[in-house]
N, CA, C and O of each residue as an XYZ file, in Angstrom:
300
protein
N     -13.339     -7.362     -6.504
C     -12.217     -8.140     -5.710
C     -12.632     -8.523     -4.461
O     -13.321     -7.687     -3.877
N     -12.390     -9.632     -3.840
C     -13.084     -9.893     -2.439
C     -11.808     -9.839     -1.500
O     -10.669    -10.292     -1.620
N     -12.467     -9.085     -0.493
C     -11.791     -8.279      0.536
C     -10.932     -9.356      1.450
O      -9.831     -9.173      1.969
N     -11.611    -10.316      1.484
C     -10.784    -11.434      1.893
C      -9.653    -11.918      1.398
O      -9.020    -12.808      1.968
N      -9.264    -11.327      0.190
C      -7.543    -11.516     -0.728
C      -6.553    -10.478     -0.258
O      -5.419    -10.331     -0.715
N      -7.230     -9.628      0.908
C      -6.088     -8.395      1.407
C      -5.578     -9.110      2.537
O      -6.380     -9.643      3.304
N      -4.645     -9.169      2.688
C      -3.505     -9.156      3.860
C      -2.541     -8.331      4.076
O      -2.064     -7.671      3.153
N      -1.974     -8.213      5.704
C      -0.628     -7.397      5.830
C       0.326     -8.155      6.441
O       0.228     -9.331      6.792
N       1.345     -7.344      6.559
C       2.445     -7.996      7.182
C       3.360     -6.717      7.891
O       4.024     -5.963      7.180
N       3.309     -6.591      9.246
C       4.315     -5.659     10.002
C       5.600     -6.261      9.825
O       5.792     -7.444     10.104
N       6.613     -5.404      9.312
C       7.828     -5.709      9.625
C       8.700     -4.619     10.228
O       7.968     -3.852     10.853
N       9.883     -4.273     10.283
C      10.414     -3.406     11.044
C      10.596     -2.131     10.716
O      10.915     -1.226     11.488
N      10.351     -2.039      9.334
C      10.029     -0.646      8.755
C       9.037     -0.143      7.887
O       9.162      0.922      7.283
N       8.014     -0.912      7.807
C       6.911     -0.632      7.438
C       5.987     -1.616      7.401
O       6.353     -2.771      7.182
N       4.693     -1.316      7.601
C       3.183     -2.118      7.371
C       3.025     -2.425      6.129
O       3.173     -1.451      5.391
N       2.729     -3.603      5.491
C       2.489     -3.920      4.245
C       1.098     -4.403      4.303
O       0.556     -5.017      5.222
N       0.596     -4.016      3.140
C      -0.765     -4.532      2.642
C      -0.611     -4.951      1.295
O      -0.303     -4.365      0.257
N      -0.935     -6.234      1.613
C      -0.931     -7.374      0.040
C      -2.067     -7.976     -0.652
O      -3.196     -7.915     -0.164
N      -1.903     -8.370     -1.411
C      -3.023     -9.198     -2.340
C      -2.477    -10.332     -2.369
O      -1.307    -10.525     -2.699
N      -3.694    -11.634     -1.846
C      -3.295    -12.790     -1.733
C      -2.010    -12.993     -1.006
O      -1.219    -13.744     -1.576
N      -1.626    -12.469      0.162
C      -0.938    -13.137      0.985
C       0.452    -12.700      0.197
O       1.269    -13.226      0.953
N       1.041    -12.228     -0.583
C       2.419    -12.427     -1.595
C       2.787    -11.097     -1.728
O       2.136    -10.108     -2.065
N       4.332    -11.295     -1.295
C       4.803    -10.270     -1.391
C       5.041     -9.805     -2.602
O       5.533     -8.676     -2.609
N       4.795    -10.458     -3.964
C       4.959    -10.244     -5.413
C       3.517     -9.261     -5.781
O       3.511     -8.745     -6.898
N       2.375     -9.017     -4.910
C       1.680     -8.325     -4.955
C       1.391     -7.114     -4.111
O       0.351     -6.950     -3.473
N       2.358     -6.320     -4.163
C       2.108     -5.089     -2.571
C       0.727     -4.446     -3.149
O       0.378     -4.942     -4.221
N       0.033     -3.611     -2.717
C      -0.931     -2.917     -2.739
C      -0.328     -1.898     -2.256
O      -0.270     -1.075     -3.170
N       0.223     -1.430     -1.202
C       0.684     -0.235     -0.163
C       1.572     -0.599      0.969
O       1.561     -1.734      1.446
N       2.357      0.370      1.413
C       2.914      0.356      2.120
C       2.985      1.772      3.334
O       3.077      2.931      2.932
N       2.922      1.416      4.815
C       2.567      2.164      5.744
C       4.106      2.690      6.566
O       4.637      2.024      7.454
N       4.513      3.689      6.172
C       5.790      4.168      6.831
C       5.633      5.116      8.024
O       5.816      6.333      7.983
N       5.190      4.243      9.318
C       5.070      4.898     10.211
C       5.898      5.304     11.740
O       5.501      5.921     12.728
N       7.169      4.673     11.424
C       8.364      4.410     12.254
C       9.063      6.077     12.710
O       9.939      6.231     13.561
N       8.461      7.108     11.961
C       9.676      8.103     12.198
C       8.338      9.534     12.302
O       7.181      9.357     11.919
N       8.758     10.631     12.785
C       8.099     11.814     12.944
C       7.262     11.661     11.760
O       6.063     11.448     11.939
N       7.804     11.753     10.376
C       7.545     12.165      9.274
C       6.544     10.577      8.684
O       7.146      9.618      8.201
N       5.188     10.588      8.830
C       4.569      9.388      8.178
C       4.612      9.573      6.811
O       4.618     10.682      6.278
N       4.653      8.120      6.013
C       4.564      8.174      4.786
C       3.390      7.121      4.159
O       2.823      6.298      4.878
N       3.134      7.258      2.835
C       2.234      5.901      2.402
C       2.874      5.608      1.124
O       2.687      6.541      0.343
N       3.693      4.472      0.523
C       3.939      3.808     -0.590
C       3.118      3.646     -1.092
O       2.224      3.051     -0.490
N       2.895      4.036     -2.421
C       2.405      3.737     -3.724
C       3.138      3.009     -4.663
O       4.274      3.435     -4.868
N       2.654      1.657     -5.515
C       3.204      1.127     -6.471
C       2.938      1.365     -7.397
O       1.760      1.406     -7.752
N       4.060      1.653     -8.258
C       3.671      1.822     -9.785
C       3.758      0.173    -10.735
O       3.954     -0.821    -10.036
N       3.666      0.045    -11.682
C       2.849     -1.087    -12.881
C       4.266     -2.034    -12.449
O       4.203     -3.248    -12.252
N       5.440     -1.287    -12.356
C       6.768     -1.967    -12.481
C       7.285     -2.416    -10.740
O       8.404     -2.673    -10.296
N       5.982     -2.367    -10.090
C       6.445     -2.352     -8.520
C       6.992     -1.518     -8.258
O       6.941     -1.499     -7.028
N       7.603     -0.638     -8.614
C       8.448      0.672     -7.428
C       8.024      1.239     -6.900
O       7.182      1.714     -7.663
N       7.878      1.736     -5.878
C       7.532      2.511     -4.708
C       7.673      3.671     -4.930
O       8.589      3.990     -5.688
N       6.779      4.752     -4.323
C       6.731      5.935     -4.488
C       6.384      6.449     -3.353
O       5.160      6.580     -3.384
N       6.872      6.868     -2.208
C       6.702      7.214     -0.960
C       5.804      8.960     -1.115
O       6.050      9.790     -1.990
N       4.893      9.088     -0.123
C       4.079     10.167     -0.278
C       3.928     10.334      1.181
O       3.546      9.429      1.923
N       4.362     11.982      1.711
C       4.008     12.596      3.098
C       2.895     12.207      3.590
O       2.223     11.944      2.592
N       2.164     11.966      4.654
C       1.040     11.962      4.635
C       0.924     12.549      6.398
O       1.493     11.925      7.294
N       0.294     13.524      6.609
C      -0.122     14.006      8.100
C      -0.660     13.336      8.771
O      -0.114     13.587      9.845
N      -1.497     12.495      8.990
C      -2.704     11.607      9.472
C      -3.182     10.790      8.809
O      -3.217     10.939      7.588
N      -3.768      9.520      9.508
C      -4.279      8.711      8.503
C      -5.429      9.038      7.681
O      -5.737      8.227      6.808
N      -6.045      9.992      7.807
C      -7.313     10.146      6.876
C      -6.853     10.609      5.413
O      -7.510     10.584      4.373
N      -5.616     11.013      5.616
C      -4.730     11.318      4.061
C      -4.736     10.274      3.462
O      -4.531     10.329      2.250
N      -4.948      9.091      4.038
C      -4.890      7.869      2.884
C      -5.968      7.947      1.860
O      -5.943      7.545      0.697
N      -7.153      8.688      2.679
C      -8.567      8.517      1.377
C      -8.203      9.316     -0.076
O      -8.850      9.287     -1.123
N      -6.989     10.012      0.212
C      -6.765     10.912     -0.688
C      -6.034      9.635     -2.052
O      -6.250      9.725     -3.260
N      -5.368      8.787     -1.516
C      -5.096      7.888     -2.573
C      -5.823      6.661     -2.934
O      -5.278      5.693     -3.463
N      -7.260      6.743     -2.587
C      -8.183      5.980     -2.851
C      -8.008      5.213     -4.401
O      -7.477      4.110     -4.534
N      -8.581      6.056     -5.561
C      -8.156      5.641     -6.705
C      -7.305      4.949     -7.239
O      -7.473      3.972     -7.969
N      -6.056      5.583     -6.785
C      -4.306      4.812     -7.259
C      -4.634      3.625     -6.384
O      -4.479      2.623     -7.082
N      -5.043      3.272     -5.088
C      -4.764      2.225     -4.420
C      -5.924      1.217     -5.170
O      -5.485      0.079     -5.333
N      -7.272      1.412     -5.640
C      -7.978      0.743     -6.273
C      -7.188      0.258     -7.534
O      -6.853     -0.923     -7.624
N      -6.903      1.130     -8.465
C      -5.956      1.016     -9.742
C      -4.979     -0.405     -9.559
O      -5.075     -1.418    -10.252
N      -4.116     -0.201     -8.542
C      -3.374     -1.076     -7.938
C      -3.758     -2.188     -7.706
O      -3.018     -3.046     -8.189
N      -4.856     -2.671     -7.011
C      -5.382     -3.871     -6.565
C      -6.213     -4.604     -8.049
O      -6.663     -5.747     -8.137
N      -6.216     -3.872     -8.758
C      -6.774     -4.323    -10.150
C      -5.991     -4.551    -11.278
O      -6.341     -5.334    -12.162
N      -5.081     -3.995    -11.300
C      -3.709     -4.296    -12.053
C      -3.264     -5.876    -11.674
O      -2.569     -6.590    -12.397
N      -3.621     -6.114    -10.847
C      -3.106     -7.448    -10.494
C      -4.054     -8.781    -10.814
O      -3.655     -9.943    -10.733
N      -5.572     -8.305    -11.246
C      -6.479     -8.678    -11.841
C      -6.405     -9.236    -13.586
O      -7.174     -9.916    -14.265
N      -5.081     -8.565    -13.872
C      -5.326     -8.550    -15.160
C      -4.423    -10.154    -15.365
O      -4.325    -10.669    -16.479
């Protein structure tokens, strides 16, 4: 997947990372507006599951899931 296809949008409640700048192709959401930080991971049905993270480095633990999400849009 070409990295140029990855886009982001900053909203009031989360920082969204999208494929093709499309709300219909969300990759992840970063919820950093509160003391407890979360990463939102999307399932195949596009439902979001929020996972608490302590630091930005914790995002690396979700690498495989994020790659699978991006590749699912290529199908």
